[in-house]
C-alpha positions in Angstrom: 4.3 2.2 -13.4 4.9 4.4 -10.3 2.0 4.5 -7.8 3.7 6.1 -4.8 6.4 8.7 -4.2 7.8 6.9 -1.2 6.7 4.7 1.7 5.5 7.6 3.8 3.1 8.8 1.1 1.9 5.2 0.7 1.3 5.1 4.4 -0.8 8.3 4.4 -2.9 6.9 1.6 -3.3 3.6 3.3 -4.4 5.3 6.5 -7.3 7.0 4.6 -8.5 3.5 3.5 -8.3 2.3 7.1 -10.2 5.2 8.6 -13.3 3.1 9.4 -11.2 1.3 12.1 -10.7 4.5 14.0 -12.1 4.3 17.6 -11.5 0.5 17.9 -8.8 -0.8 20.2 -6.1 -0.8 17.5 -2.4 -1.6 17.5 -0.5 -0.9 14.3 2.3 -3.4 13.7 5.0 -2.6 11.1 7.1 -5.3 9.5 10.8 -4.4 9.7 12.3 -2.7 8.0 10.3 -1.4 5.0 6.9 -1.7 6.6 7.7 0.4 9.6 7.7 3.9 7.9 4.3 2.9 6.2 2.9 1.7 9.6 4.1 4.9 11.3 2.0 7.0 9.0 -1.0 4.8 9.6 -0.6 4.9 13.4 -0.3 8.7 13.4 -3.3 9.2 11.2 -5.5 6.8 13.3 -4.2 8.0 16.6 -3.1 4.4 17.4 0.0 3.0 19.1 2.7 1.7 16.8 4.8 -1.4 17.4 7.1 -3.6 15.4 6.3 -7.3 14.8 9.4 -9.3 14.4 8.8 -12.8 12.9 10.7 -15.6 11.2 9.2 -18.1 8.9 9.8 -21.8 9.7 10.6 -23.4 6.4 10.3 -27.1 5.7 13.9 -28.4 6.1 14.3 -29.7 2.5 12.1 -27.0 1.0 12.8 -23.9 3.1 10.7 -21.6 0.8 7.6 -23.5 2.0 6.5 -22.3 5.4 5.4 -24.9 7.9 4.9 -22.2 10.6 6.3 -19.1 12.1 7.9 -17.9 15.4 7.6 -14.5 17.1 9.0 -12.9 20.3 8.4 -14.3 23.7 8.3 -17.9 22.5 5.3 -17.5 20.3 5.3 -20.5 17.9 2.7 -21.4 15.2 3.2 -24.7 13.4 1.0 -26.2 10.7 0.5 -29.7 12.1 -1.1 -31.0 8.9 1.8 -29.9 6.8 4.3 -31.4 9.4 2.5 -34.8 9.3 2.2 -34.6 5.5 6.0 -34.3 5.1 6.7 -36.9 7.8 8.6 -34.4 9.9 9.4 -35.2 13.6 9.3 -32.8 16.5 13.1 -32.9 16.4 13.1 -31.7 12.7 10.8 -28.8 13.6 12.9 -27.9 16.7 16.1 -27.8 14.7 14.6 -25.3 12.2 13.1 -23.2 15.1 16.4 -23.1 17.0 18.2 -21.7 14.0 15.5 -19.1 13.2 15.1 -18.2 16.9 18.7 -16.9 17.1 18.1 -14.5 14.2 14.7 -13.4 15.5 16.2 -12.6 18.9 19.0 -10.6 17.3 16.6 -8.6 15.2 14.2 -8.1 18.1 16.9 -6.7 20.3 18.0 -4.3 17.6 14.6 -2.9 16.7 12.9 -3.0 20.1 15.8 -1.8 22.3 14.2 -0.8 25.7 10.7 -0.2 24.1 8.1 -2.6 25.8 6.1 -4.8 23.5 2.4 -3.8 23.3 0.0 -6.5 24.5 -2.4 -7.5 21.6 -4.9 -9.4 23.7 -8.4 -8.4 22.8 -7.2 -5.8 20.4 -7.4 -5.3 16.6 -3.9 -5.9 15.2 -3.3 -4.0 11.9 -0.3 -5.6 10.3 1.4 -3.3 7.8 4.1 -3.8 5.2 5.2 -1.7 2.2 3.8 -4.3 -0.2 3.3 -8.0 -0.8 5.5 -10.1 -3.1 5.3 -13.8 -2.1 3.4 -12.9 1.1 5.2 -15.4 3.3 6.5 -12.9 5.9 3.2 -11.1 6.1 1.3 -14.4 6.5 3.7 -15.3 9.3 3.2 -12.0 11.0 -0.6 -12.4 10.9 -0.2 -15.9 12.4 2.0 -14.6 15.2 -0.3 -11.6 15.9 -3.2 -14.1 16.3 -1.2 -16.3 18.5 -0.4 -13.4 20.8 -4.2 -13.0 21.4 -5.3 -10.4 18.9 -9.1 -10.3 18.8 -8.9 -9.5 15.1 -6.1 -9.3 12.5 -6.1 -7.0 9.5 -3.4 -7.1 6.9 -2.9 -3.7 5.1 -0.5 -3.0 2.3 -0.2 -0.3 -0.4 0.3 -2.7 -3.3 0.1 -6.5 -4.0 -0.1 -8.8 -7.0 -3.5 -9.9 -8.2 -4.9 -12.9 -6.3 -2.9 -12.0 -3.2 -5.7 -12.5 -0.7 -6.1 -16.2 -1.7 -2.4 -16.7 -1.2 -2.7 -15.6 2.4 -4.7 -18.7 3.2 -7.0 -17.1 5.7 -4.1 -15.8 7.9 -6.0 -12.5 8.5 -9.6 -11.6 9.3 -9.5 -8.6 6.9 -7.4 -7.4 4.0 -6.8 -3.9 2.7 -4.8 -3.0 -0.4 -4.7 0.2 -2.5 -3.7 -1.4 -5.8 -3.1 -4.8 -7.4 -1.5 -3.8 -10.8 -0.4 -6.1 -13.6 2.2 -7.0 -14.6 3.7 -7.4 -11.1 7.4 -8.1 -10.9 8.4 -6.6 -7.5 7.1 -4.2 -4.9 9.8 -1.7 -5.7 8.6 -1.1 -9.2 5.6 0.9 -7.9 7.6 3.4 -5.8 9.6 6.3 -7.1 11.8 6.1 -4.0 12.2 2.6 -2.7 15.6 3.0 -1.0 16.4 0.4 1.6 15.2 1.4 5.0 18.1 1.4 7.5 17.7 0.0 10.9 18.2 3.4 12.5 15.4 4.9 10.4 13.0 2.1 11.5 14.0 2.5 15.1 13.5 6.3 14.9 9.9 5.7 13.6 9.2 3.5 16.6 10.7 6.0 19.1 8.6 8.9 17.7 5.4 6.9 18.1 3.3 7.8 21.2 0.3 5.9 22.5 -3.0 7.7 22.0 -4.3 10.1 24.7 -1.2 9.6 26.8 -2.0 6.0 27.7 0.8 3.6 28.3 1.5 1.6 25.2 2.7 -1.4 27.0 -0.3 -1.6 29.4 -3.1 -4.0 28.3 -6.6 -3.3 29.3 -7.8 -5.5 32.2 -11.4 -4.2 32.1 -14.0 -6.9 32.6 -17.7 -6.8 31.9 -18.3 -9.6 34.5 -16.1 -11.2 37.1 -18.4 -12.9 39.7 -19.4 -16.0 41.5 -22.6 -17.5 40.1 -25.0 -20.4 40.9 -26.8 -22.4 38.3 -29.8 -24.7 39.0 -29.5 -27.8 36.8 -30.9 -31.3 37.0 -32.5 -30.5 40.4 -29.2 -29.5 42.0 -27.5 -26.1 42.5 -24.0 -25.8 41.1 -21.5 -23.1 41.9 -19.3 -21.4 39.3 -17.2 -18.4 38.4 -18.0 -16.3 35.3 -15.4 -14.0 33.8 -16.2 -11.9 30.6 -13.7 -9.3 29.4 -14.7 -6.3 27.4 -15.3 -7.0 23.7 -15.4 -10.8 24.1 -15.1 -13.0 21.0 -16.6 -16.0 22.7 -17.0 -17.9 26.0 -15.3 -21.1 27.1 -17.0 -23.4 29.7 -14.6 -25.5 31.7 -15.5 -29.1 32.7 -13.0 -30.4 35.3 -12.0 -34.0 36.0 -12.6 -36.1 39.1 -11.1 -34.9 42.3 -11.0 -31.3 41.1 -13.3 -28.3 41.2 -13.9 -24.9 39.8 -11.1 -23.7 42.1 -8.5 -25.9 40.3 -5.3 -23.8 40.0 -4.5 -25.5 36.6 -7.8 -24.6 35.1 -7.7 -21.1 36.6 -4.3 -20.6 35.0 -5.6 -21.6 31.6 -8.7 -19.5 32.1 -6.6 -16.4 32.9 -4.7 -16.9 29.6 -7.9 -17.1 27.7 -9.3 -14.0 29.4 -6.2 -12.0 28.2 -7.1 -13.0 24.7 -10.7 -11.6 25.0 -12.2 -15.0 25.7 -14.8 -15.3 28.5 -14.7 -18.2 30.8 -17.1 -20.1 33.1 -15.5 -22.5 35.6 -18.2 -24.5 37.5 -18.6 -27.6 39.5 -20.2 -30.5 37.6 -21.2 -32.3 40.8 -22.3 -31.3 44.3 -19.9 -32.0 47.2 -22.0 -35.0 48.2 -21.9 -36.4 44.6 -18.2 -36.0 44.4 -17.8 -38.7 47.1 -19.6 -41.2 45.0 -17.3 -42.8 42.5 -20.3 -43.9 40.3 -21.2 -40.2 39.8 -17.7 -39.2 39.1 -17.5 -41.5 36.1 -21.1 -41.1 35.0 -20.3 -39.3 31.7 -24.0 -39.1 30.7 -24.8 -37.3 34.0 -21.7 -35.0 33.6 -22.7 -34.1 30.1 -26.3 -33.4 31.1 -25.0 -31.0 33.7 -22.7 -29.3 31.1 -25.6 -29.0 28.7 -27.8 -27.4 31.3 -25.1 -24.9 32.3 -24.6 -24.1 28.7 -28.3 -23.3 28.2 -28.1 -21.0 31.3 -25.1 -19.3 29.9 -26.8 -18.6 26.5 -29.5 -16.7 28.4 -27.0 -14.3 30.0 -27.0 -10.9 28.4 -23.1 -10.9 28.2 -23.1 -14.1 26.1 -26.1 -13.7 23.8 -25.0 -14.5 20.2 -21.4 -15.3 21.3 -19.9 -18.7 20.3 -19.4 -21.1 23.1 -16.7 -23.7 23.5 -15.8 -26.4 26.0 -12.5 -27.0 27.8 -12.5 -30.4 29.4 -9.9 -32.1 31.6 -9.7 -35.8 32.4 -13.2 -37.1 32.8 -14.5 -33.6 32.1 -13.1 -34.0 28.6 -15.4 -37.0 28.0 -18.3 -35.0 29.3 -17.4 -32.1 26.9 -17.3 -34.4 23.9 -20.5 -36.2 24.9 -22.3 -32.9 25.3 -20.9 -31.5 22.1 -22.2 -34.6 20.2 -25.8 -33.4 20.8 -27.0 -32.3 17.3 -28.6 -29.2 18.9 -25.5 -28.3 21.0 -24.1 -25.7 18.6 -20.7 -25.8 20.3 -18.0 -23.8 18.4 -14.9 -25.7 19.6 -13.7 -28.3 22.1 -10.3 -28.6 23.8 -9.5 -31.7 25.9 -6.5 -31.5 28.3 -5.2 -34.8 29.4 -8.6 -36.1 28.6 -10.4 -39.4 28.6 -12.2 -39.3 25.3 -12.5 -43.1 25.5 -15.3 -42.6 28.0 -17.3 -40.8 25.3 -16.6 -43.4 22.7 -20.3 -44.2 21.9 -20.7 -40.6 20.7 -17.3 -39.6 19.3 -18.4 -40.0 15.7 -21.3 -37.6 16.3 -19.1 -34.7 17.5 -19.1 -31.9 14.9 -17.3 -29.1 16.9 -13.6 -28.8 15.9 -11.7 -30.7 18.6 -8.2 -30.3 19.9 -6.7 -33.1 22.0 -3.8 -32.0 24.2 -1.7 -34.7 25.9 1.6 -34.9 27.8 4.3 -36.7 25.9 5.1 -38.8 29.0 1.4 -39.6 29.7 1.7 -42.8 27.8 -1.6 -44.5 28.6 -3.7 -41.4 28.0 -1.8 -40.5 24.9 -2.7 -43.9 23.4 -6.3 -43.4 24.4 -6.4 -40.0 22.6 -4.8 -41.4 19.5 -7.5 -44.1 19.3 -10.2 -41.5 19.9 -8.8 -39.2 17.2 -9.2 -41.9 14.7 -12.9 -42.1 15.5 -13.6 -38.4 15.4 -15.3 -37.3 12.2 -14.9 -33.5 12.9 -12.0 -31.2 12.3 -9.5 -32.3 14.9 -5.8 -32.2 15.9 -3.7 -33.9 18.6 -1.0 -31.8 20.2 1.6 -33.6 22.3 3.4 -31.5 24.9 7.0 -32.9 25.0 8.1 -34.1 28.4 4.8 -33.4 30.1 3.0 -35.8 32.4 -0.7 -36.1 33.1 -1.1 -33.0 35.2 1.3 -30.8 33.1 3.2 -29.9 36.2 6.6 -29.6 34.4 8.0 -26.0 33.8 6.3 -24.5 30.8 3.9 -27.4 30.2 0.7 -25.7 31.4 1.6 -22.5 29.5 1.9 -24.6 26.4 -1.6 -26.0 27.0 -3.0 -22.5 27.5 -1.4 -21.3 24.3 -2.7 -24.2 22.3 -6.2 -23.8 23.7 -6.2 -20.0 23.1 -5.2 -20.4 19.5 -7.8 -23.1 18.9 -10.7 -21.2 20.4 -9.7 -17.9 18.8 -9.4 -19.6 15.4 -12.7 -21.5 15.5 -14.7 -18.8 17.3 -14.0 -16.3 14.5 -15.1 -18.8 11.8 -18.2 -20.0 13.7 -21.5 -19.2 12.1 
């Protein structure tokens, strides 16, 4: 049963179904090679920029058809920690698979991209396009990578797929579009009159012909901000200083709770906050204590006090016009992580997600079992004492949770690439759980 003359006709028909997306900050991503001609028609019809998304699935070593994650360009790495633990795989096992697949990914990326700059997905709607779905493993990996690169929303669009294909995607995308799901379904090619293999040169030509809409630079992300200002918050009979940053079209806001000896000017937290901003996440960095209180050790380790301050600032934030109805999360470092967990345990907190960096969750132990917000614990592999504290705390958490260990990193994540790994893990966690927060 032939449904389409060729990939270009399929792309034009698919574009008509995607017309409601017109006017949004779109980037159309074609899967090489067969998905690129389809994506080119979609991009042209919607006046959207076209890019290629080069991905490689990471297969379980002894069962390579089963994907345990995916990798993309620029070091993007998505790994299913649950599956890795289920099969008893070590970090070395995962690294060996990634090293092999990274070589092939880099080769393909050089071939398809040439000197064309990659389009930044942060805060944009990524429309992942292929010529059809068979097993769906590559498309699922592409959606995971697009999300990891900061896309505010991921839509998977294909001309044809087998019945039940959306369930097979496992929630990899936020939206799905398909023109037909015929039966019987043996292969994608059976539904095209012309399904000749797409040569590299043809895919590359499609990419070269693409132009960003309205003459804008395709490689230039939008840095527009709704808010970027110093703020003061009256909480608990004291005045606390902070800095609020909210990008255009935010998907949520993250409140930072720093540790002892730090402040809202912490370069580490500022670096993580900037990475979150690029992914359409707002941030509020603020001081939990006044300068005078910082000098009193009892106040620095008074988790109840710190959590009360955090709760008060959160209430203030919910009243701001930029954050009304947006999900709110906590990013806590060291003792600030304990305060974040303590505050999130409040049954009325309605916190969408928590990330603890090098945290002291043991200081919030009386309330760990009450935390309901999905919680990510990020610890350096060489931070032995804190790592053990986090492992014990993870066993007491009753919410969705995950422990990520950054290999070779110490407590302050000062090693090359360590803080970037923290930012990536936090970005992925917040983006995932903000989108699914009621």
